[in-house]
PASEBA-1860 file (N, C-alpha, C; in nm, 3 decimals):
! residues 157
1> XXXXXXXX> 1.766/6.348/-2.721/1.752/6.308/-2.858/1.612/6.249/-2.876 ~ 1.540/6.296/-2.975/1.405/6.246/-2.996/1.406/6.128/-3.092 ~ 1.307/6.040/-3.077/1.296/5.923/-3.164/1.231/5.963/-3.295 ~ 1.268/5.897/-3.405/1.205/5.930/-3.533/1.057/5.892/-3.530 ~ 0.977/5.974/-3.594/0.833/5.944/-3.597/0.803/5.847/-3.710 ~ 0.699/5.769/-3.690/0.654/5.675/-3.792/0.529/5.734/-3.853 ~ 0.537/5.767/-3.981/0.423/5.826/-4.049/0.397/5.751/-4.179 ~ 0.286/5.779/-4.237/0.251/5.717/-4.365/0.327/5.785/-4.479
9> XXXXXXXX> 0.378/5.906/-4.455/0.451/5.977/-4.559/0.589/5.916/-4.574 ~ 0.621/5.870/-4.695/0.753/5.814/-4.720/0.807/5.871/-4.849 ~ 0.937/5.872/-4.857/1.003/5.910/-4.980/0.969/5.805/-5.085 ~ 0.936/5.847/-5.206/0.895/5.754/-5.311/1.003/5.651/-5.342 ~ 1.130/5.686/-5.320/1.238/5.593/-5.352/1.269/5.498/-5.236 ~ 1.208/5.519/-5.119/1.236/5.438/-5.001/1.122/5.340/-4.974 ~ 1.155/5.210/-4.973/1.056/5.109/-4.940/1.071/5.074/-4.794 ~ 0.960/5.075/-4.722/0.961/5.042/-4.580/0.882/4.916/-4.557
17> XXXXXXXX> 0.925/4.836/-4.459/0.857/4.711/-4.428/0.818/4.709/-4.281 ~ 0.715/4.631/-4.251/0.672/4.611/-4.113/0.638/4.464/-4.096 ~ 0.670/4.409/-3.982/0.632/4.273/-3.951/0.503/4.282/-3.870 ~ 0.398/4.217/-3.921/0.266/4.225/-3.860/0.211/4.084/-3.845 ~ 0.148/4.057/-3.732/0.086/3.926/-3.711/-0.026/3.905/-3.812 ~ -0.034/3.786/-3.867/-0.140/3.754/-3.963/-0.278/3.765/-3.900 ~ -0.285/3.755/-3.767/-0.414/3.763/-3.698/-0.483/3.898/-3.717 ~ -0.407/4.003/-3.745/-0.467/4.136/-3.757/-0.472/4.185/-3.902
25> XXXXXXXX> -0.423/4.106/-3.995/-0.423/4.147/-4.135/-0.561/4.127/-4.198 ~ -0.596/4.211/-4.294/-0.718/4.186/-4.370/-0.706/4.051/-4.443 ~ -0.815/3.982/-4.457/-0.817/3.848/-4.516/-0.756/3.845/-4.656 ~ -0.769/3.953/-4.731/-0.718/3.955/-4.868/-0.566/3.934/-4.869 ~ -0.494/3.986/-4.771/-0.349/3.969/-4.766/-0.311/3.824/-4.738 ~ -0.386/3.758/-4.651/-0.363/3.617/-4.621/-0.385/3.534/-4.747 ~ -0.488/3.567/-4.822/-0.519/3.494/-4.944/-0.414/3.517/-5.052 ~ -0.360/3.637/-5.060/-0.253/3.666/-5.156/-0.132/3.579/-5.125
33> XXXXXXXX> -0.097/3.569/-4.996/0.017/3.484/-4.958/-0.011/3.338/-4.989 ~ -0.136/3.294/-4.974/-0.172/3.156/-5.005/-0.160/3.130/-5.155 ~ -0.203/3.223/-5.238/-0.191/3.208/-5.383/-0.043/3.199/-5.422 ~ 0.040/3.283/-5.364/0.183/3.280/-5.394/0.244/3.146/-5.353 ~ 0.201/3.092/-5.239/0.251/2.963/-5.193/0.208/2.851/-5.288 ~ 0.081/2.853/-5.328/0.031/2.751/-5.420/0.108/2.750/-5.552 ~ 0.140/2.868/-5.602/0.214/2.879/-5.727/0.360/2.836/-5.709 ~ 0.422/2.879/-5.600/0.563/2.847/-5.576/0.586/2.698/-5.555
41> XXXXXXXX> 0.492/2.634/-5.487/0.504/2.489/-5.458/0.460/2.402/-5.574 ~ 0.399/2.462/-5.675/0.352/2.385/-5.789/0.219/2.317/-5.766 ~ 0.151/2.352/-5.656/0.020/2.292/-5.629/-0.083/2.340/-5.730 ~ -0.062/2.459/-5.783/-0.147/2.513/-5.890/-0.055/2.564/-6.000 ~ -0.098/2.546/-6.124/-0.014/2.581/-6.238/-0.035/2.724/-6.288 ~ -0.151/2.781/-6.259/-0.179/2.917/-6.308/-0.231/3.004/-6.194 ~ -0.213/3.134/-6.211/-0.264/3.225/-6.109/-0.416/3.220/-6.102 ~ -0.480/3.194/-6.215/-0.627/3.186/-6.216/-0.675/3.069/-6.129
49> XXXXXXXX> -0.613/2.952/-6.144/-0.656/2.837/-6.064/-0.618/2.854/-5.917 ~ -0.503/2.916/-5.891/-0.462/2.940/-5.752/-0.555/3.040/-5.685 ~ -0.594/3.144/-5.758/-0.688/3.244/-5.703/-0.823/3.180/-5.674 ~ -0.867/3.096/-5.765/-0.995/3.028/-5.745/-0.990/2.940/-5.621 ~ -0.882/2.866/-5.605/-0.866/2.777/-5.489/-0.859/2.856/-5.358 ~ -0.795/2.974/-5.360/-0.783/3.055/-5.239/-0.904/3.146/-5.219 ~ -0.996/3.145/-5.315/-1.117/3.227/-5.308/-1.085/3.376/-5.302 ~ -1.006/3.419/-5.402/-0.969/3.560/-5.414/-0.976/3.597/-5.562
57> XXXXXXXX> -1.011/3.721/-5.591/-1.015/3.764/-5.731/-0.873/3.781/-5.784 ~ -0.857/3.758/-5.913/-0.723/3.776/-5.972/-0.680/3.921/-5.963 ~ -0.773/4.014/-5.976/-0.736/4.156/-5.968/-0.681/4.190/-5.829 ~ -0.741/4.134/-5.724/-0.690/4.159/-5.588/-0.551/4.097/-5.573 ~ -0.534/3.977/-5.628/-0.402/3.912/-5.621/-0.297/3.998/-5.691 ~ -0.324/4.041/-5.813/-0.226/4.121/-5.888/-0.203/4.258/-5.824 ~ -0.304/4.311/-5.758/-0.289/4.441/-5.691/-0.189/4.433/-5.577 ~ -0.190/4.322/-5.501/-0.110/4.312/-5.380/0.010/4.218/-5.388
65> XXXXXXXX> 0.025/4.141/-5.493/0.127/4.035/-5.496/0.270/4.086/-5.478 ~ 0.300/4.204/-5.524/0.436/4.257/-5.510/0.457/4.333/-5.380 ~ 0.355/4.340/-5.296/0.365/4.414/-5.171/0.343/4.329/-5.047 ~ 0.295/4.207/-5.062/0.265/4.121/-4.947/0.358/4.000/-4.952 ~ 0.431/3.978/-4.841/0.528/3.869/-4.834/0.517/3.799/-4.700 ~ 0.551/3.672/-4.699/0.565/3.604/-4.571/0.697/3.648/-4.509 ~ 0.709/3.631/-4.380/0.833/3.666/-4.311/0.951/3.592/-4.373 ~ 0.935/3.462/-4.395/1.043/3.381/-4.451/1.082/3.428/-4.590
73> XXXXXXXX> 0.982/3.469/-4.667/1.005/3.508/-4.806/1.085/3.637/-4.818 ~ 1.060/3.733/-4.730/1.120/3.864/-4.748/1.227/3.898/-4.645 ~ 1.206/3.862/-4.520/1.293/3.912/-4.416/1.391/3.810/-4.361 ~ 1.357/3.686/-4.365/1.442/3.583/-4.306/1.541/3.533/-4.411 ~ 1.666/3.528/-4.375/1.768/3.479/-4.466/1.825/3.591/-4.550 ~ 1.948/3.572/-4.588/2.018/3.669/-4.669/2.072/3.600/-4.792 ~ 2.082/3.672/-4.901/2.136/3.617/-5.024/2.282/3.658/-5.037 ~ 2.367/3.558/-5.062/2.511/3.581/-5.075/2.559/3.516/-5.204
81> XXXXXXXX> 2.642/3.588/-5.279/2.703/3.532/-5.400/2.854/3.524/-5.379 ~ 2.909/3.407/-5.413/3.052/3.383/-5.400/3.110/3.342/-5.534 ~ 3.235/3.383/-5.557/3.312/3.337/-5.671/3.427/3.256/-5.614 ~ 3.447/3.134/-5.666/3.554/3.049/-5.615/3.630/2.986/-5.730 ~ 3.758/2.960/-5.703/3.841/2.883/-5.796/3.870/2.751/-5.726 ~ 3.835/2.640/-5.793/3.851/2.507/-5.736/3.949/2.425/-5.818 ~ 4.028/2.345/-5.750/4.117/2.252/-5.821/4.032/2.152/-5.899 ~ 4.082/2.112/-6.014/4.012/2.013/-6.097/4.042/1.873/-6.044
89> XXXXXXXX> 3.985/1.845/-5.926/4.003/1.717/-5.858/3.865/1.663/-5.824 ~ 3.842/1.533/-5.844/3.711/1.478/-5.811/3.671/1.504/-5.665 ~ 3.549/1.549/-5.646/3.494/1.567/-5.513/3.508/1.705/-5.453 ~ 3.584/1.795/-5.517/3.604/1.928/-5.459/3.472/2.007/-5.458 ~ 3.402/2.010/-5.570/3.274/2.082/-5.575/3.175/2.019/-5.477 ~ 3.174/1.888/-5.470/3.086/1.819/-5.375/3.119/1.860/-5.232 ~ 3.247/1.873/-5.200/3.289/1.915/-5.065/3.245/2.059/-5.036 ~ 3.252/2.144/-5.137/3.207/2.283/-5.121/3.057/2.284/-5.093
97> XXXXXXXX> 2.981/2.204/-5.168/2.836/2.198/-5.147/2.803/2.143/-5.008 ~ 2.880/2.046/-4.962/2.859/1.992/-4.827/2.888/2.100/-4.722 ~ 2.990/2.180/-4.745/3.021/2.291/-4.654/2.906/2.391/-4.651 ~ 2.852/2.425/-4.768/2.738/2.517/-4.775/2.619/2.460/-4.699 ~ 2.598/2.331/-4.711/2.488/2.264/-4.639/2.508/2.277/-4.487 ~ 2.630/2.253/-4.440/2.658/2.265/-4.297/2.635/2.408/-4.246 ~ 2.649/2.505/-4.336/2.629/2.646/-4.299/2.484/2.690/-4.318 ~ 2.393/2.595/-4.342/2.251/2.625/-4.366/2.231/2.719/-4.483
105> XXXXXXXX> 2.309/2.698/-4.588/2.299/2.780/-4.708/2.223/2.700/-4.814 ~ 2.114/2.755/-4.863/2.035/2.693/-4.968/2.085/2.745/-5.103 ~ 2.134/2.656/-5.189/2.190/2.697/-5.318/2.077/2.743/-5.410 ~ 2.088/2.867/-5.457/1.990/2.922/-5.551/2.038/2.905/-5.694 ~ 2.165/2.938/-5.719/2.225/2.919/-5.852/2.368/2.870/-5.835 ~ 2.415/2.796/-5.936/2.552/2.749/-5.936/2.598/2.740/-6.081 ~ 2.709/2.806/-6.110/2.765/2.802/-6.245/2.912/2.763/-6.233 ~ 2.952/2.662/-6.311/3.091/2.618/-6.310/3.145/2.624/-6.451
113> XXXXXXXX> 3.265/2.679/-6.465/3.328/2.685/-6.597/3.403/2.555/-6.624 ~ 3.443/2.537/-6.748/3.524/2.423/-6.785/3.663/2.444/-6.725 ~ 3.721/2.342/-6.662/3.853/2.359/-6.600/3.960/2.395/-6.703 ~ 4.043/2.491/-6.665/4.157/2.532/-6.747/4.279/2.532/-6.657 ~ 4.387/2.469/-6.703/4.511/2.461/-6.627/4.490/2.403/-6.488 ~ 4.400/2.307/-6.476/4.381/2.236/-6.351/4.292/2.304/-6.249 ~ 4.220/2.410/-6.291/4.130/2.480/-6.198/4.005/2.524/-6.272 ~ 3.893/2.530/-6.197/3.765/2.573/-6.255/3.706/2.684/-6.170
121> XXXXXXXX> 3.651/2.783/-6.237/3.583/2.893/-6.168/3.439/2.852/-6.141 ~ 3.390/2.883/-6.020/3.254/2.852/-5.981/3.192/2.978/-5.920 ~ 3.071/3.008/-5.962/2.995/3.116/-5.901/2.871/3.052/-5.840 ~ 2.849/3.081/-5.712/2.734/3.021/-5.642/2.661/3.131/-5.566 ~ 2.529/3.130/-5.575/2.445/3.221/-5.498/2.362/3.136/-5.404 ~ 2.364/3.173/-5.276/2.294/3.096/-5.173/2.206/3.189/-5.090 ~ 2.109/3.128/-5.026/2.027/3.198/-4.928/2.063/3.141/-4.792 ~ 2.106/3.227/-4.701/2.145/3.185/-4.567/2.026/3.189/-4.474
129> XXXXXXXX> 2.013/3.088/-4.392/1.909/3.087/-4.290/1.959/3.005/-4.173 ~ 1.882/3.001/-4.068/1.925/2.925/-3.950/2.022/3.005/-3.866 ~ 2.136/2.946/-3.835/2.231/3.014/-3.748/2.280/3.143/-3.812 ~ 2.306/3.244/-3.730/2.352/3.371/-3.784/2.486/3.357/-3.855 ~ 2.491/3.399/-3.979/2.614/3.395/-4.056/2.607/3.503/-4.163 ~ 2.719/3.567/-4.188/2.723/3.668/-4.293/2.809/3.616/-4.408 ~ 2.817/3.696/-4.514/2.894/3.655/-4.631/3.041/3.632/-4.603 ~ 3.100/3.717/-4.520/3.242/3.702/-4.488/3.268/3.571/-4.413
137> XXXXXXXX> 3.180/3.536/-4.320/3.195/3.410/-4.246/3.177/3.291/-4.339 ~ 3.081/3.299/-4.430/3.059/3.191/-4.525/3.182/3.175/-4.616 ~ 3.236/3.287/-4.661/3.357/3.284/-4.744/3.469/3.213/-4.671 ~ 3.487/3.245/-4.544/3.593/3.184/-4.463/3.573/3.033/-4.452 ~ 3.448/2.989/-4.432/3.418/2.846/-4.423/3.452/2.775/-4.554 ~ 3.414/2.834/-4.666/3.440/2.772/-4.797/3.590/2.770/-4.826 ~ 3.661/2.874/-4.784/3.807/2.878/-4.803/3.876/2.760/-4.736 ~ 3.818/2.709/-4.629/3.877/2.599/-4.554/3.858/2.462/-4.616
145> XXXXXXXX> 3.782/2.453/-4.724/3.757/2.325/-4.790/3.880/2.285/-4.872 ~ 3.923/2.160/-4.858/4.038/2.111/-4.932/4.011/2.116/-5.082 ~ 4.101/2.176/-5.157/4.086/2.187/-5.302/4.036/2.324/-5.347 ~ 3.999/2.410/-5.252/3.956/2.545/-5.286/4.080/2.634/-5.293 ~ 4.101/2.696/-5.407/4.218/2.780/-5.429/4.192/2.923/-5.382 ~ 4.074/2.974/-5.412/4.042/3.115/-5.384/3.891/3.130/-5.371 ~ 3.846/3.221/-5.284/3.703/3.252/-5.272/3.690/3.404/-5.257 ~ 3.601/3.462/-5.333/3.571/3.606/-5.322/3.422/3.624/-5.297
153> XXXXX> 3.391/3.720/-5.212/3.251/3.757/-5.187/3.210/3.855/-5.295 ~ 3.111/3.818/-5.376/3.065/3.905/-5.485/2.960/4.002/-5.434 ~ 2.859/3.950/-5.365/2.752/4.036/-5.315/2.685/3.974/-5.193 ~ 2.620/4.060/-5.117/2.546/4.016/-4.999/2.427/4.109/-4.984 ~ 2.308/4.051/-4.979/2.186/4.131/-4.965/2.110/4.088/-4.842
END
């Protein structure tokens, strides 16, 4: 059985990624990542000021910003969305959040409905990092929290 070849030719609908040491990247890519970091952390309020601080042209930044990512930004961690029904009891949502914290899940979004008939629906999207865990394992952990009636895995990327 032969190994697949790696070529520059790709299907237009297929996006391919490679992990490359920053030591061998052209300086423009390093600067694009720096501009993105400055904007994400709030150190700079506009792309113009971030580009100036990183010493890169705005056109170069806009040319590469959707194609250059840090390892942590693109490859590390998975996004999982869960739907849960929680009893309308003080501390249940807090216990669920504590469970997510123990699982190294960073909460990206959280929506809770108004409780009806003693239960509230909650939708939470998290980014998993650290110890290896998938959506099914996270669902199982959340199911074990006292006051959780039901948990469904909505999506996992």
